[in-house]
KELO-589071 format. One record per residue (C-alpha): x, y, z; residue number from 1. Coordinates in steps of 0.1 Angstrom, whole numbers, plus 5000, padded with zeros to 4 digits. Layout:
SITE      x      y      z   num
SITE      X      Y      Z   NUM
...
//
This chain:
SITE      x      y      z   num
SITE   5447   3341   5136     1
SITE   5474   3334   5162     2
SITE   5468   3332   5199     3
SITE   5482   3362   5218     4
SITE   5509   3354   5245     5
SITE   5512   3373   5276     6
SITE   5534   3375   5305     7
SITE   5518   3382   5336     8
SITE   5533   3387   5372     9
SITE   5505   3372   5389    10
SITE   5502   3331   5402    11
SITE   5484   3310   5378    12
SITE   5456   3302   5379    13
SITE   5450   3321   5412    14
SITE   5412   3326   5416    15
SITE   5406   3319   5378    16
SITE   5402   3357   5371    17
SITE   5429   3381   5361    18
SITE   5433   3418   5358    19
SITE   5452   3431   5322    20
SITE   5472   3460   5327    21
SITE   5467   3490   5307    22
SITE   5495   3481   5283    23
SITE   5481   3448   5279    24
SITE   5446   3457   5275    25
SITE   5458   3486   5248    26
SITE   5477   3462   5228    27
SITE   5448   3434   5228    28
SITE   5420   3463   5219    29
SITE   5437   3489   5201    30
SITE   5465   3468   5178    31
SITE   5454   3432   5179    32
SITE   5415   3442   5176    33
SITE   5406   3417   5199    34
SITE   5372   3417   5219    35
SITE   5358   3400   5251    36
SITE   5357   3360   5244    37
SITE   5388   3361   5222    38
SITE   5415   3332   5234    39
SITE   5450   3346   5251    40
SITE   5478   3323   5265    41
SITE   5492   3332   5298    42
SITE   5525   3327   5316    43
SITE   5546   3342   5346    44
SITE   5577   3322   5342    45
SITE   5565   3298   5373    46
SITE   5534   3282   5366    47
SITE   5535   3269   5331    48
SITE   5512   3283   5302    49
SITE   5474   3287   5306    50
SITE   5445   3291   5283    51
SITE   5425   3320   5289    52
SITE   5400   3342   5274    53
SITE   5394   3381   5274    54
SITE   5366   3384   5297    55
SITE   5363   3422   5296    56
SITE   5381   3449   5274    57
SITE   5379   3487   5276    58
SITE   5406   3511   5267    59
SITE   5432   3507   5292    60
SITE   5412   3481   5314    61
SITE   5409   3446   5310    62
SITE   5404   3413   5324    63
SITE   5409   3376   5316    64
SITE   5393   3344   5325    65
SITE   5415   3314   5329    66
SITE   5407   3280   5317    67
SITE   5433   3249   5316    68
SITE   5469   3243   5316    69
SITE   5483   3238   5284    70
SITE   5518   3235   5293    71
SITE   5536   3224   5326    72
SITE   5564   3248   5335    73
SITE   5603   3231   5330    74
SITE   5634   3241   5342    75
SITE   5658   3261   5320    76
SITE   5693   3253   5320    77
SITE   5708   3280   5334    78
SITE   5728   3304   5307    79
SITE   5743   3338   5320    80
SITE   5754   3364   5298    81
SITE   5774   3392   5309    82
SITE   5779   3420   5283    83
SITE   5798   3453   5285    84
SITE   5774   3481   5280    85
SITE   5770   3491   5241    86
SITE   5748   3516   5229    87
SITE   5711   3513   5231    88
SITE   5702   3497   5194    89
SITE   5725   3469   5202    90
SITE   5718   3460   5237    91
SITE   5680   3458   5228    92
SITE   5692   3436   5199    93
SITE   5709   3413   5225    94
SITE   5684   3413   5252    95
SITE   5657   3401   5225    96
SITE   5681   3376   5211    97
SITE   5697   3363   5240    98
SITE   5657   3356   5254    99
SITE   5650   3337   5225   100
SITE   5683   3319   5228   101
SITE   5671   3309   5266   102
SITE   5699   3328   5285   103
SITE   5680   3331   5321   104
SITE   5700   3358   5333   105
SITE   5718   3391   5313   106
SITE   5740   3412   5334   107
SITE   5754   3447   5321   108
SITE   5790   3455   5332   109
SITE   5811   3483   5334   110
SITE   5842   3484   5320   111
SITE   5876   3509   5316   112
SITE   5865   3508   5281   113
SITE   5827   3506   5282   114
SITE   5810   3529   5254   115
SITE   5782   3542   5281   116
SITE   5777   3541   5313   117
SITE   5741   3540   5316   118
SITE   5719   3515   5307   119
SITE   5681   3513   5304   120
SITE   5675   3478   5326   121
SITE   5638   3487   5323   122
SITE   5637   3488   5290   123
SITE   5658   3457   5283   124
SITE   5634   3437   5309   125
SITE   5606   3449   5288   126
SITE   5621   3443   5257   127
SITE   5628   3404   5272   128
SITE   5594   3398   5281   129
SITE   5581   3405   5246   130
SITE   5608   3381   5233   131
SITE   5596   3353   5254   132
SITE   5561   3362   5247   133
SITE   5569   3359   5208   134
SITE   5593   3325   5210   135
SITE   5567   3306   5231   136
SITE   5595   3306   5259   137
SITE   5578   3300   5294   138
SITE   5606   3319   5314   139
SITE   5616   3356   5312   140
SITE   5656   3363   5318   141
SITE   5666   3382   5347   142
SITE   5680   3416   5338   143
SITE   5702   3428   5362   144
SITE   5710   3464   5369   145
SITE   5747   3474   5352   146
SITE   5775   3470   5375   147
SITE   5811   3471   5373   148
SITE   5827   3440   5361   149
SITE   5852   3436   5390   150
SITE   5822   3437   5416   151
SITE   5800   3414   5395   152
SITE   5828   3387   5396   153
SITE   5837   3396   5431   154
SITE   5800   3386   5441   155
SITE   5802   3351   5413   156
SITE   5790   3318   5428   157
SITE   5820   3301   5410   158
SITE   5800   3288   5378   159
SITE   5822   3286   5348   160
SITE   5827   3319   5331   161
SITE   5839   3319   5294   162
SITE   5855   3351   5280   163
SITE   5876   3362   5245   164
SITE   5910   3375   5254   165
SITE   5920   3393   5230   166
SITE   5959   3394   5241   167
SITE   5963   3354   5232   168
SITE   5988   3345   5261   169
SITE   5967   3350   5291   170
SITE   5962   3320   5315   171
SITE   5929   3313   5335   172
SITE   5924   3296   5364   173
SITE   5915   3263   5347   174
SITE   5951   3264   5328   175
SITE   5928   3276   5294   176
SITE   5943   3300   5272   177
SITE   5925   3320   5243   178
SITE   5924   3347   5222   179
SITE   5892   3366   5214   180
SITE   5897   3401   5195   181
SITE   5879   3431   5208   182
SITE   5881   3461   5191   183
SITE   5862   3487   5167   184
SITE   5826   3482   5187   185
SITE   5837   3440   5184   186
SITE   5842   3413   5204   187
SITE   5850   3374   5211   188
SITE   5869   3364   5174   189
SITE   5904   3363   5164   190
SITE   5930   3341   5155   191
SITE   5958   3333   5185   192
SITE   5980   3304   5190   193
SITE   5968   3278   5216   194
SITE   5932   3300   5217   195
SITE   5908   3272   5232   196
SITE   5875   3273   5208   197
SITE   5845   3281   5228   198
SITE   5829   3248   5220   199
SITE   5856   3228   5226   200
SITE   5856   3247   5265   201
SITE   5820   3242   5269   202
SITE   5823   3205   5261   203
SITE   5821   3183   5292   204
SITE   5806   3208   5313   205
SITE   5771   3217   5324   206
SITE   5753   3245   5332   207
SITE   5749   3273   5348   208
SITE   5776   3286   5323   209
SITE   5778   3323   5316   210
SITE   5796   3341   5286   211
SITE   5808   3375   5290   212
SITE   5817   3398   5259   213
SITE   5841   3429   5266   214
SITE   5840   3463   5255   215
SITE   5845   3485   5223   216
SITE   5887   3481   5223   217
SITE   5886   3451   5244   218
SITE   5895   3447   5281   219
SITE   5923   3469   5297   220
SITE   5953   3453   5306   221
SITE   5943   3453   5346   222
SITE   5909   3441   5339   223
SITE   5923   3410   5316   224
SITE   5952   3402   5352   225
SITE   5920   3403   5371   226
SITE   5898   3377   5349   227
SITE   5929   3355   5346   228
SITE   5933   3351   5380   229
SITE   5899   3340   5384   230
SITE   5900   3303   5390   231
SITE   5866   3300   5372   232
SITE   5872   3320   5346   233
SITE   5885   3303   5309   234
SITE   5896   3324   5282   235
SITE   5883   3311   5242   236
SITE   5879   3322   5212   237
SITE   5850   3321   5185   238
SITE   5871   3321   5158   239
SITE   5894   3339   5130   240
SITE   5871   3369   5122   241
SITE   5864   3402   5142   242
SITE   5829   3402   5158   243
SITE   5807   3430   5171   244
SITE   5795   3427   5206   245
SITE   5763   3421   5197   246
SITE   5773   3391   5170   247
SITE   5799   3378   5199   248
SITE   5770   3380   5226   249
SITE   5745   3362   5201   250
SITE   5770   3335   5188   251
SITE   5783   3326   5224   252
SITE   5753   3318   5234   253
SITE   5742   3297   5202   254
SITE   5773   3276   5210   255
SITE   5766   3271   5244   256
SITE   5734   3261   5243   257
SITE   5743   3237   5214   258
SITE   5766   3223   5232   259
SITE   5758   3221   5268   260
SITE   5721   3236   5268   261
SITE   5684   3222   5256   262
SITE   5691   3227   5216   263
SITE   5706   3190   5226   264
SITE   5672   3178   5225   265
//
């Protein structure tokens, strides 16, 4: 029987005891059929992972008794995902897979061609927490409120931000031209002469890094012009095929993690 992992907000180990949330108590008792004395693992994204046991459990109330620390907190390479808001199922999938891939920030952005102007970030944050519990990750990505793309770019800290440019002839502040295709609910692929492949563009860079996935139909000309004039932006391609936005988000993060992140060993 596998040991459940649960994310908690409180400091660990604290005073050695910790109250379970109503949702955690229900999950342990009604779903997993656990009882007092059964082991659990707790983490908070700051203090590592701790062995604990269920001290008390009744309906929507419970508590944990903490034991020893099983894993120390380790730094995660800061990999950020900016995604033009898509429909709920796709956003849910991206939140889950981005967490599994080690994204440290998920930032929904609003563009002129965004298919929805409502993003339930509370739901996405809950999905990210559950994904972190399942994949044995010690951290949970920050999920920020959706914001207009230009506002996010204006507040950017200068970390390299890579995106798919569907026009194939835009030059970024780093001198890279790129071609990524967005359209029919897709993003990030395309042929394009002179396109900079994402893996090649990431080679030689170090986190913090960010991956921006555009909306259905692509960025409009004004947004592309804005991206190209930003000195921290690079235009890239994910190859010759058209990718859906959620596929492009997952593929781009995987490439970044493999080339410049913690997949390198």
